[in-house]
N, C-alpha and C positions, 0 to 999 in steps of 0.2 A: 238804768239810771234810777236812783233812789227818789221815789215820789215824795217822801217826807223831807227831802233835801237835807240830809244830815251833813250840813256844812256849817261850820262854826261862824264863818264870816257873814254868811247870809242871815243866820239866826241873830247874830249880834247886831247886824244892820237893822233888822226889823225891831228888835228889842230896844235898840238905842235911839232909832230915828222915828219910828212909827208909833210904838206903844205909848210913849209919853204924851203924844198929841191926841190920843183917842178921847172922844167926848161921848160918854154914854148917856148923858142926861136927856137928850131929845129923841132917843131911839125908841121906836115902837118895839113891841115884844118880838114880832117876826124878824125885825132888823137885828135885835139882840141875839136871836137864835142864829142868824147868819154870821154875826161877828164871832160868836162863840166857836162856830165851826172854823172860821178863819184862824182864830188864835190856836186852835188845836192843830190845824195844818201847818202853822208856822212855828210849832214847838214852843208856844208861850203859855203852857198850862200853869206855870208857876207865877205868872204875872198877876198883879192886883186886879187888873181889868178882867182877866179870865175868872178869877175867884168871885168877883162881884157878880159877873154875869151868871155864873153857875148858881150862885145863891138866889139870884132874882128869878131865874127860870125854873129852878127845881127840876122836877121830872115831867114837866108838861110836854106833850107831843105837839110841837109847833112847827109849821112849815116855814122854813127860812125865807127871808126876803132880802136879797142883796140889792138894795135900792141905790139910786143915783147918789143920794147923800152919803150912804155908807161907802159906795165905790170911791167917792172923792176922799174920804178919810183914809182909805187904804192906799190908793194909787196916786193921789194928787200931792206929790212931794217933789217938785221940780228941782229943789236944791240938791237932791241926791245926784242928779245928772251932771252936776258941776264937775265931779270927779268921774272920768270915764270908766275906770276900773270899778269904782263903787256903783256907778250907774248900771253896768252890765251885770254886776253881782245882784243888784236889786231886781233887774228884769228877769234874770235866771231864777230868782227866788219865787217868781209868780207861778211856776209850773204846777205845783199842787193845787193852788187856788183855781187856776184856769181849768184844770181837769175836773174840778168839782163845780164848775159853772159860775165862778165868781170872776166876771170879766170887767176890765176897765171900760168906762163910758167913752163916748165919741170924743169928748173934750180932751181926756187924758191920752187917748190914742194919738191925737195930734202931737201932744208933747212927746210921746214915745217916738214918733216918727221923726220929729225934729232932732231928738237925741241920736237916733240911728243915722240920720243923714250926715251928721258931723262926726259920729263915732265909728263909721264903717272902717276908716283907716286903722283905728285902734283894734277893732274886732278881728281884722285879718293880720294883725301884727303878732309878734312873739310875746307881747306884753300880757296877753291873755292866754290862759291855758286852753288846750284843745277840748278838755271836758267842759269848761265854762262856755266856750264857743258853741259847742254842740247843744248845751242847755239853752242858750239864747235862741238858736234856730228851732229847737223843739218848741219853745214858747211861741215863736212866730207861727210855726205850723199849726199849733192848737188854736191860736187866735184866728187864722185864716179859715180853718175847716170847722170852726164851731159857730153856733148861732149867736153871734154877737155883733155889736156895732163896730167892733174893731176889724172884722173880717175883710170887708172891701177895702178900707183905707190901707191896711197892711199889705194886702195882695197887690193893690195898685202901686204902692211905693216900691215893693220888690221888683215888680215887672218893669217899671220905668227905669229903675237904677240898673237892673240886670241888662237892659237893652240900650243903656246909654254908653256909647262907645267913646265918649269924650274922656272917660276914665276907664280905659280898657282893663286895667288891673282889677279894679273893683267890680267891673262888669263880669269879668271871668270868674272872680271869686264868688259872686252871688249866683251866677249860673250853676256853678258846681254845687253850691249849697241847695239851690232850688231842686236840683236833680237828686241830691243825696237825701234830702228830707221831704221830697215830693211836695214842695210848697205850693206850686202853681198847677196842681193837677186835680182831677175829679171835680170838686164843687167848692163854692164859696157862698157867703151870705151877704145880702144887701137889702135895704128897705125898698118896699114897693111903693106905689103911689099912695097907699094908705098908711105909710110909715110902719108897715109890718115887715119884720125880717123874713125874707124868703130865700130858699136855696137855689142857686143857679150853677150850671155846669161851666167848667173852663172849656168853652167851645165857642168859636167865633160866630157871632150872630149879631143882630141889631142891638140886643140888650148888652152883650159883652162890649160892643163898640161904645155904647152909651156909658157904661160903667168905667171903662178904662181909657177911652179916647174921646170923651165928650161928644160922642155920636159921630165923629168924623172918620169915615172909612179911609180917607186919604192919609190921615195921621197914622192910622193903624198900619197901612201898607208901607208908608215911609219908614216906620219903625221896624217892621218885619224885613223889608228889603235891605235895610241897613245892616242887620245882623246876619242875614242868610250866608254871606260868604265868610263870616268870621268864626274861626275855630282853629284849634291846634290840631294838625293832622293826627288822626288816631285817637283823639280824645273827644268826648261829647262837648257840644257847645250850645249856643242859644237855640239852634234849630231843634235840638232834642227837647228843649223846654216847650217850644211852640208846636211841635209836631202833633201832640194830642189835641190841640185846639182846632186843627184843620177841619173844615166843614163844607157842606154843600152851599151854605150861604156865602162863604168866602169865594167859592167857585162862581157863584152867581154874580158877585161883584166884578170879578175878572171878565165874565162873559159880557157884561154890560159896559165894560171899560177896557177895550182892547189895548189902549196905550199902556195901561198898568200891566197887562199880561205880557206885552212885549218887553216892558222894563224888567219884569220878573225874570224873563229869559236871561238877560245879562247877568243878573245877580246869581241865578242858578248855575250859569256857566262858571262864574268866578268861584262859586262854592265847590263845583266839581274839580276845578283846577287847583284851588288853594287847599281844600280840605280832603280831596279824594273821596268825597261822599256824593252819591248820585242824586240824593234828594228825590227819590222815586215818588214818594207820597205827595210831595208838593207839586211836582211837574204834572202828575196825573190827577190833580183835583178834578172833581166832576160835580155838576149840579144835581138836584133831585131829578131833573128830567134826563140825566145821563149825558149832558154835554161836558166836554173836556176843554175848557176855554184856553188853557195854556198850550194845548196841542193844536187847536184850530187856529190859534193866533200865528202859527208858523206860515200860514198861507198869506198873511198880510204884510210880509216884509221881504226885503232882499236878503238873501242868505250869505253867510260866510261860514268859515269852518266851525265856529262855535255852534251854529244852528245844526250842523251835521251831528255834532256831539250830542246836543240835547235831544234832537229828534230820535236818535237811536235809543234813548232811554224811555221812550213811550211804552205804556202798557200794551202788550200784544193783544189784549182783549178789547181794546178800544174799537168801536164800530168803524169799519172801513170808510164810511161816509165822512168821518171826521179826520181821518188821516190821509185821505186820497190827495187833497190839495197840497198838503205838506210833502207828500211823496213827489208830486210834480215839481215842487220847489227844489227838492233834492235833485231831481232829474235836470232841472235848469242849471243848477250849480255844477253838476257833472259835465254838462255840455259846454259850459262857459270856458273861456281861455283855451279854446280848441281841444277841449276834452282832457287837458293835462291834469285837472283836479283828481282824476282817478289815481294818479301817482302820489298824491299827498297822504301823509300819515293819518290825517283826519278821516279819510275814506277807509283806509286800511283798518284803523282802530275802531271806528264808530259806524261809518256809512254802510259797511258790509252787513252790519247787524240788521239794517232795515231790509236788505234783500234776502235775508235768511228765511225764506218762505217754504211752505210745505206743499203748495199747490198753486196753480194758475189763478185760482179764485182769490188769492190774497194779493194779486198784482193788479193795479189799475190798467185799464185797457190801453190807454194812450202811452203807457210805458213801452209799448211795442216799438214806438219810434226811437226810444233810447237804445233798444237792442240793435236796431238797424244802423243807428248812427255809430255805436261803439264797436260794431263787429263787421262793418262793410268791408269790401275788398280794399278800399284805400287805407284802412287802418293797418298800421305795421306793428302795433303793440300786441304781440301774441299773448302775453299774460292777460291783458285786458279782454281780448277776444275770447280766450278760454274761460275767463271768469263769467262774463255776461252770457255766453252760450250755455254755461252750466245753470245760471240763474233762470234763464228763459227756456230751459229744456222742459219745464213744466207745461209749456204751451204745446209740446209735441207728444205728450203721454198717450194721446189717442191716435197716433200716427197710423198704426196698422188698421184702425177702423175708419180712417179718413175723416175724423170728426174734428171740428174746430173747438178750441178750449172755451171754458166758462171763466170769465174774469170779473173784475169789479168795475162798475161804472156808477158814479155817484153813490158808492157804498153798497149798491145792490148787485146781486148775481146777474151777470150779463153774458148772454150767449153771443160770443163773437162770431161775426159773419165775414165772409170774404169781401163783400161789398163795403161793409163798414171800415174794414182795415184799409182797403185800397182807396177809398174816397175820403175818409175822415181822419185816418191816422197817418198814412204814408203820403198824403197829399192827393191831389186830383190824379186821375188816371193818365194825365199827360206825362207824369213822372215815369211811366213805363218806358217811354222812348229813350230817355237818358239813363234811367236807373237799371233796367233789366240787363243790358249788356255788361254792366259792371259786375253784377252778381253771377252772370253766366259762366265766367271763367272759373269760379270756384267749385262749380258742379254740385251734384246732389249731396256730396259729403258735407257741404256747408249747411248747418242748421237753418240759416236764413232762407236758403233755397227750399228746404223742406217745408218751412212755414209758408213761403210764398206759393208753393204748389198747393198746399191745403186751401189757401185763400182763393187762388184761381179756380181750383176744383169746386169750391163751395159757390163761387160766383159764375160758374161756367155757362149756365143757361142764359144769362143776361150780358155776358162779357162782350159778345160780338157786337151788340148794339151800342156799347158804351165807348168803343175805341175807334179811332180813325183808321183808314187803310194803311197809313204810314206806321202807326203804332201796332197795327195788326201784323205787319211783317216782322217787327221787332219781337213781338210776343211769340210768333211762330218759331223764329230762330232760337229764341230762349228755350222754348219747350223741347224742341228737337235736340238741342245741345245738352240740356239737363237729362233727357232720357238716355242719351248715349253715355253720358258720364256715369250713369248708374252701374255700368259694368265694372267700375272700379270701387264699388262700395260693398258694405256688408250685406249678406243675403236679405235680412229683414228690411233694410233700406231699399235695396234694389227692387224687390218685388213690388212694394207699395209705391215706390217712386215711379217705376215704369207704368204701373196701372194708372196713377194719377195723370201722368203726362198723356197717355193714350186717351183717357177719358176726356180730358180737357180738349185735346186736339180734335178728337172725333166729334165733339159737341160744337166747338167754336167754328171749325172748318167743315162742318157737315155738308154745306152747300158750296164749297169752294169750286171755282171754275178752273183752277190750276191743277192739272193732272200731275205735275211734278210734286205738288204737295200731297195729292192722293197717294201716289206711289211711295213717297217718303214716309208718310204716316203708316201706310200698310206694312212697310218694311220693319217697323218697330216690333213686329211680332217675333223677330229674331232675338230680342233682348230678354224676353222671359216667356215661358210657356203659358203663363196665366193670361196673356193678352192676345194670344194667337187668334182665338175665335172673334174677338172684337175687331182686330185689325182686318181679318178676312171679311167680316161683315161690312166694315167701312168701305173696303175696296169694292165689294160686291154692290153696295148701294150706288156707287158711282159708275161702275162698269156694266152692271146688269140691271138697268133701271129703265123701264119702258117709258117713263115720263121725261127722260132726258133725251134730247135730240142726239142722234149719232153724228159723230164727226170723224174725219180721217184719223185724228189723234187717238180717239177711243178705239177705233177698229185696229189700228196699228198696235196699240197696247194689248189688245186681246191676244194677238198672235205672238207678240213678244213674250208675254207671260206664259203662253202655251209652251214655249221653249223650256221655261223653268218648271212648269207643271209636268212636262214629259220627263225631264231628267231627274226630277225628284220622285218619280214614280207615283205622281198624284198626291204627294204629301205637302207640297207647297202651292200657294195660290189656288186654293180649293175652289174659289169662285169661277175659275176657268171652266170647270165642269158645267156650271150653270149657263155659261156662254155657249158652250158646245151643244147643250141640250135645248136651249130656248131662244137663241138669238139668230138662228139661220134665216128664217123668213124675214125678219126685220132687216138683216144685212142685205138680203137680196133686194128688198124694197128700196133701200138706200142706194145701192148700186144702180138700180133701174132709173132712179130719179136724178141722181147726181153725177155719177161717174162717166167720163168719156175717155179716160186714159187707161193705163195699164194696171191700175190699182186692183181691180178684181182678179186679173191674172196673177199678180203677186200673191194675193191672199190664197186663192185656190191652189196655186202651186205649192205654197208653204204647207197648206193642209195636206195636200197629196204626199209631200215628203214625210211629214210626221205619221201619216197613216201607214205609209210604206215601212217606216222604221218600227212602228208598233207591231205590224204583222211579222216582221223579222225577229223582233225581240221577245214576243209574247211567250215563246217556249221557255226562255230563261227567266223572264220576269212576268209573273201572272198578272201583275198590275197593268202591264201594257195592253193586255187583252181588253180590259174594260175601258182604258183610255182610247184605244183604237176604235172601239164600238161607238164611243161618244163622238169621235172625230168623223167617223163614217156617217153617223146620224146628222151631224152638223153640215157636212158636205151635201148630203141628200136634201136637207131643208133649204140650203142656199140655192142649189140647182133647180129645185122644184119650182121656185118662183122667179128665178133670174132669167132675164131676156137673153136669148142665145147670142145676140150680137155683142153683149157685154164681155164675152170671153174671146180671146184670140184663137185662131185656128190651131196654133202651136200647142196651147195649153189643152184645148179640147182633145187633140190627138194624143197627148201624154196621158190624160185621164182615160181615154178610150182604150189605149193600149194597156193601161194598168188593170182595168177591170176584165180584160181578156187575157191577162198574163198569168203566169204560174204563182206569183207571189201573193196575190190577193186572197184574203180569207173568204171562204164561201159565203158566209153570212154577210160580209161587207159587199160582196159582189151582188147579192140579191138586193141589198139596200140601194146600191148606186147604179146598177145597170139601167133601170128604167128612167133614171134622172139624167144619165149621161148620153144615152142614145139620141134624144132629141137634139142635143147640141152637135153630136156627130153628124146627124142627118142634115142639120142646117148647113154645115160646111162641106160635107162630103156626099150630098144627095145625088149629084150627077154621077159620081163613080158608083154609088150604090145601085142606081137604076139601070145603068148600062151593063152591069155585070150580073150574070145569073150563074151562080156557082152550084155545082152538084154537091151532094153531101160528101162524096169522095174528095172532090176538090177542096171543100171546106176543111175536111180532116187533114188533107195533105198540107194545105196552107197553115192550119193550126199547128201541125207538127213542125213545119218549117219555121213558124214564128217563135215557137217555144225554143227550137234549136238556136235561133238567132238571139233570143233573150239570154239563154244559158251562156252562149258564146260571149255576148256583151258583158254579162256578169263576170265571167272568168277574165275577160279583158280588163275589167275595172279592178279586179283583184290583183292581176299581174300586168300592169300597163306596159306597153312597149316603151322602151327607153327613148327619150327625146333629148337631144343635145340643146341646152338652152344657151346658145351662143349668139353672137352678133348677126349671124347669117340666118338664124331660125325666124321665120315670119310668125306673127301671132295670129292664130286661127282658133276656131271653136274647139277643135281637137286638142290643140296645144294648151289652151286655157283649161280644158277639162283635166288634162294631165297635171297642170299646176295645182288645181283644186285637190286632186287625189293625193298629190305629193305633200301638200300642206296639211291635209287631214291625217296623213300618216308620216308626219315629219320625223319622228324618232327612228323610223326604219327605212326611210326613202334613200338614205345615203347621199343626199344632195345638200350642200351647205346652204344656209339661208342667204348668204351673200349672192349666190348664183341666181336665186329667185329675185332678189332685190334688184340686181343689175339688169336682169332681163325685163322685168316689169317696168322699171323706171324708164328704160329705153323705149318701151312700147306703151307708155302711159296714155297717149291720146287714142291709140287703137284699142286699148283695153276698155276705156270708158265707152267708146262707140259700140264695141262688141256687146257689152253688158246691156246697153240700152236697146239693142236689137233683140236680145234673147232674155225674156223674163226668168225662165228656169235657170239659165246660166248665172244670171245676176243674183238670184236668191241663193243659189249654191255657194257662190263666191262670198256673199255677205255672211252666210251662216258659218262657213269654215273659218273666216277671219274672226268672227265674233267669238267662236269657241276657242280660238287660239289665244285671244287676248285675255280670256278669263281662266286659261289653263294654268294650274299651279306648277306644272312641269316646265312651263315656259316663262315663269315669273322672273322678275329682276333678281339676280343673285343665283339663279338655277343654272344647270348645265345647258339648257336650251334657251337661255335668255335672249340670244340673238333672234331666234324665231319669234319670241314674244314681241321684241322690238319691231321686227318686220310686220307682224300682224297689226300692231297698234298704228304704225305709220300708214300702212296701206289701207286699213279700215277707215281712218280719217279722210284719206285722199278720195276714196270711192263713195263713202256714205254721206259725207258732209254736203248739205244742200239738197239731198235726195228726199223723197217722200217718206222714207223710213228713218231719217236722221233723228227726229224728235223721239220716236219710240225707243230707238237704241240708246239715245242719250239718257232718257229716264231710267231705263233698265240698268245701265251702268252706274248711274247715280245711286240707285237702290243698293246695288251690290257693294259699292264703295262704302256706303253708310251702314251696311248690315253688320260689320264687325266679323264677318265670317272668313275674311281673307287676311293673309299676313300683311304687315304694315307696308312693306315695299310694293306689293302688288296692289294694295288699296290706293297708294299714292299714284301708281301707274294708271289705274282706272280713272282716278280723278283728273289726271293730265289729259286722258283721251276725252273725257267729258268737256274739259276746258277748251280743247282744240275744236271739238265739234260745235261748241257754242260760239266760238270766236268769229 
């Protein structure tokens, strides 16, 4: 743009309307020098006034003084404003004067603003050229940004008119000009208390408010809030004018006046919706101390969808201490209306941005309750569950190291503990009673259960003392169920999940008096190799513990698990070895003090049977050699301290015959002979003292006895056929034949129905016969026990009928007996182990149910 304003109309206006009125008579030399320069700038070198001044001043070096009096002669011509076109020509002609420091005084500035007020409609009309319009605004820009009395009044006028929405067209027009010519940016000038012009920034503070809003922050915010939502989409508006003014002082006012902050929320929402602009800078205003008042204000209101939108636009670098309360408000909004707000577009479009975190540290600790509410078993919205499980997967990043996450609490890093979650986030531990069964069904694959396990594991040492017996049972069932559900999960989940369950169970139930629990916990070793040792140690603590009083149940379980120890060749239930090597004397002391029945007979006979089997099988399986040695040691320890009268004559005779028979291992014979002979002497002393046998007679008898044993063994291998019909009486010999037939059912050639009919007919006689003969009873129990766990006789197999017979007869004979509890617990463990096919597992469970009925 031409600084000399080569414009005929402007020059003519100055020459015609201003020059004739100039009065040079009272001007000081410095003022004349200033006027001379004005005439040069206005292209009036040919005027008489210019020539006169030139002659008067000559070539003197004089500093010009554009005094108030001279300013009035140049600018004080209000009659020019009577014609709008002429008035704007006149204003535009000022540009060269202003650029050289010749400004109108305060009085004439007011006249200018009066003209502008009424002339704005003309200024934005087609009656004025774009060039002239631009010249006018350039004049205004120079007035604002120059050190003159006009600066503040002009800036204030433009600000108020630009923000006055009563005349939206003019407001929009001025906003665009302010942006184009940068009218309200950087700095302006105003007089200080000493009437000295000082430079001030266009930035909201107490001085700015004093200059533009008479010191009223409320008027300022009314004005700002009014224009915030107003703009044409895609085009800059008043917000772009005021954005550079935003300051820490404005934030401080909001911080001290939450009502204004909440009111700003509404205007900012409208701005987002109407103008599609997020107003990030305004929403995230902060004080010098780092407080974000418009963000913290979210905690002080009831939320609706608009708050979800705004809160999602917060600066991600805001300290968590200031966003945590707002996060909980979002959480409350999500949980309202039965959780249906998750399905709203507001959450899809905006709310999810709040949950887009990179670690658990960014999540408030009490958001855990939101996770459990949105993803529990009762929730049917699979999309919702998948979303929140993904969000809170950050809480499980240390799953394999069994560590709880670090989250946010009051903005600070907070090491989450199981106790905190279970007592302060998910409610009192009473919730376990009703809550855990609901989670139980979804198994370890459910992330909620994974997190619950971490909580229980972290709290395990104090958990027992915190819950009642009723909730204790609920917790136990939950942990067992989750442990078994691990079989259906991925390897990394399975290993850690089983470890967690076992660690919690072995800690919380370390001193349980319920051996069904002991056995069930110990059986979890079948779920993963990493917990075998811990499960074995747990069982050993309960079964091989000198500080625990012996009970029939403990003793029965010893020898029930001896069965599993034997058949696994010493690979299962390793603690049985400790029983065999260390508990003999203790068992004898118990029998001596407590037992008056057949219990010692049953135990010693069972030990004899296993020792005999070990001796027979040690050539094929070397492991049976060491097992047999441990059994022999155990028998010798028991017999060494046991009172003779505690064993029956029948069992003593069996043991005596065994140590003198051909089947016994020589080492075992040396171990047992000296222990058995006193028992034999106790019952057979009279016979021993009346007979004196020569060595020849002894040898003959020994040979005869060996021949008898061989014959007996051959008879057992090839039993004489017995017809099991209605005429056949039940006797010991017949029952022994039944036992042999059932143990060799696949080759006996006898249908299971034959045995079933015969034994049902002789049910009473059968029970009486077993009560009279401990050895016979134990053999019968054992063959039936092995039959019901035999895979070849399982439901659906070719020999299913034999399995059915075994299960039915086992319940009939064992139920109510001294061995019932041990067998029941053993079958429970097998059913729970997962080692058997589903149908056989169900069959075993039915046997357990019938035994307990």
